[in-house]
C-alpha positions as CSV (number, residue, x, y, z in Angstrom):
1,X,88.2,104.6,86.8
2,X,87.5,104.7,83.1
3,X,89.9,102.2,81.6
4,X,91.5,99.1,82.8
5,X,93.4,96.3,81.0
6,X,95.7,93.4,81.8
7,X,99.2,94.3,80.7
8,X,100.0,90.9,79.2
9,X,98.7,87.4,79.4
10,X,98.7,85.7,82.8
11,X,96.6,87.9,85.0
12,X,93.2,86.4,85.3
13,X,90.1,86.4,87.5
14,X,90.0,83.0,89.3
15,X,87.0,81.5,90.9
16,X,89.2,78.7,92.5
17,X,90.7,81.0,95.2
18,X,89.1,84.1,96.8
19,X,88.6,86.0,100.1
20,X,85.2,87.5,99.5
21,X,82.6,87.1,96.7
22,X,83.3,84.5,94.0
23,X,86.7,85.3,92.5
24,X,90.0,87.1,93.0
25,X,92.7,88.6,90.7
26,X,95.4,85.8,90.1
27,X,98.6,87.7,89.2
28,X,100.6,85.7,86.6
29,X,103.2,87.3,84.3
30,X,101.5,90.8,84.5
31,X,99.3,93.0,86.6
32,X,96.3,95.1,85.9
33,X,96.5,98.8,84.8
34,X,93.8,101.2,85.9
35,X,93.8,104.5,84.1
36,X,92.0,107.8,84.6
37,X,91.0,107.2,88.2
38,X,89.1,110.2,89.6
39,X,91.7,112.2,91.7
40,X,90.9,112.3,95.4
41,X,90.4,115.4,97.4
42,X,92.4,115.9,100.7
43,X,92.0,112.4,102.2
44,X,91.8,108.9,100.7
45,X,92.2,105.2,101.3
46,X,93.4,102.4,99.2
47,X,92.8,98.9,100.5
48,X,92.8,95.3,99.5
49,X,93.3,91.7,100.6
50,X,96.4,90.0,99.3
51,X,97.6,86.4,99.4
52,X,101.3,86.2,98.8
53,X,102.5,82.7,97.7
54,X,106.2,83.5,97.7
55,X,108.7,86.2,99.0
56,X,110.6,87.8,96.1
57,X,112.5,91.1,95.7
58,X,110.5,94.3,95.2
59,X,107.4,92.6,93.8
60,X,104.7,95.2,93.5
61,X,101.3,95.0,95.2
62,X,100.4,98.5,94.0
63,X,102.0,101.3,92.2
64,X,100.8,104.8,91.1
65,X,102.4,106.4,88.2
66,X,102.1,109.6,86.1
67,X,101.8,107.7,82.9
68,X,105.6,107.2,82.5
69,X,108.1,105.8,85.0
70,X,107.6,108.3,87.7
71,X,106.5,106.6,90.8
72,X,104.0,108.5,93.1
73,X,103.0,105.7,95.3
74,X,104.6,102.2,95.9
75,X,103.7,99.2,97.9
76,X,106.1,96.3,97.2
77,X,108.0,93.6,99.0
78,X,111.1,95.1,100.6
79,X,114.0,93.4,98.9
80,X,113.1,89.7,99.6
81,X,111.6,90.1,103.1
82,X,108.0,89.7,104.1
83,X,107.8,93.4,105.0
84,X,106.4,96.1,102.6
85,X,108.3,99.1,101.2
86,X,105.8,102.0,101.3
87,X,106.9,105.1,99.3
88,X,105.0,108.3,98.3
89,X,106.3,111.2,96.2
90,X,105.3,114.8,95.7
91,X,107.5,114.9,92.5
92,X,109.6,112.6,90.5
93,X,110.6,109.2,91.8
94,X,112.4,110.4,95.0
95,X,109.9,109.1,97.5
96,X,110.3,112.3,99.4
97,X,107.2,112.2,101.4
98,X,107.3,108.6,102.7
99,X,110.0,106.1,102.3
100,X,109.4,103.5,105.0
101,X,109.6,99.7,105.6
102,X,106.6,98.2,107.4
103,X,107.1,97.1,111.0
104,X,104.6,94.3,110.4
105,X,105.3,91.4,108.0
106,X,102.8,89.9,105.6
107,X,101.8,86.3,106.3
108,X,102.7,83.9,103.5
109,X,100.0,81.7,102.1
110,X,97.3,83.5,103.9
111,X,95.0,86.5,103.3
112,X,96.3,89.8,104.6
113,X,94.5,93.1,104.7
114,X,96.6,96.0,103.6
115,X,95.4,99.6,103.7
116,X,97.0,103.0,102.9
117,X,95.3,106.0,104.4
118,X,96.1,109.6,103.9
119,X,94.3,112.1,106.2
120,X,95.5,115.3,104.5
121,X,98.6,115.6,106.9
122,X,99.5,112.0,107.8
123,X,100.1,108.8,105.8
124,X,99.4,105.4,107.4
125,X,100.1,101.9,106.3
126,X,98.0,99.2,108.0
127,X,98.7,95.5,107.8
128,X,96.0,93.2,109.2
129,X,94.6,96.1,111.3
130,X,97.9,97.2,112.7
131,X,99.4,100.6,112.0
132,X,102.8,99.6,110.5
133,X,103.9,102.9,109.2
134,X,102.9,106.4,110.3
135,X,104.4,109.5,108.6
136,X,103.3,113.0,109.1
137,X,103.9,115.2,106.1
138,X,101.5,117.9,104.8
139,X,103.3,118.5,101.5
140,X,101.2,117.8,98.4
141,X,101.3,114.3,97.0
142,X,101.9,114.0,93.1
143,X,98.3,113.3,92.2
144,X,99.4,112.5,88.6
145,X,99.9,109.1,90.1
146,X,96.2,108.5,89.8
147,X,96.5,108.7,86.0
148,X,97.8,105.2,85.9
149,X,97.5,102.8,88.9
150,X,99.3,99.5,88.5
151,X,97.9,96.6,90.4
152,X,100.1,93.5,90.9
153,X,103.1,94.7,89.0
154,X,105.4,97.7,88.2
155,X,104.3,99.6,85.1
156,X,107.2,100.0,82.7
157,X,106.5,102.6,80.1
158,X,102.9,102.2,78.9
159,X,102.9,98.6,77.6
160,X,104.5,96.2,79.9
161,X,105.1,95.3,83.6
162,X,107.5,93.5,85.7
163,X,108.1,92.7,89.4
164,X,104.6,91.1,89.4
165,X,103.0,90.2,92.8
166,X,103.3,86.5,93.6
167,X,99.9,85.4,94.5
168,X,96.3,86.8,94.6
169,X,94.6,90.2,95.2
170,X,90.9,90.6,96.2
171,X,88.6,93.3,97.1
172,X,90.6,96.3,96.0
173,X,89.0,99.5,97.0
174,X,90.0,103.2,96.3
175,X,87.9,105.7,98.2
176,X,87.8,109.4,99.3
């Protein structure tokens, strides 16, 4: 990626709590915005460790956007439960490729490994090594979502976030 910024005060790197290395991203009142991420080819993986400290409605772990309010990729708590809503769009915000709830719950106050994998024809959501969602769909994903990737909150326009993740995120990786 070429640009990143905290959307507002509250999101900081903390050395007091981490899974690997010496720090993690502590989500406060905002998240982190990554812009101009190189667009993947036909297959990609996004993974991280997350430590949720509370269950709240539709709080975003990760969202990919086209620079506005169009969601291309969404990972968020599902309406107050410990499961994740996993949505992927080929256009607009209709979640027409994937719109599924994970069959596996996240553990509260513990580190969880979350991975989204696209093979070119199939989308997978893994939680702690278990395939929780599998959806086959060879339609093209809206790769404009890589223009602005929101970590730990939902991007609203280009200057603020809401629905922030309650807890910590560590070792985020995006790879082809």
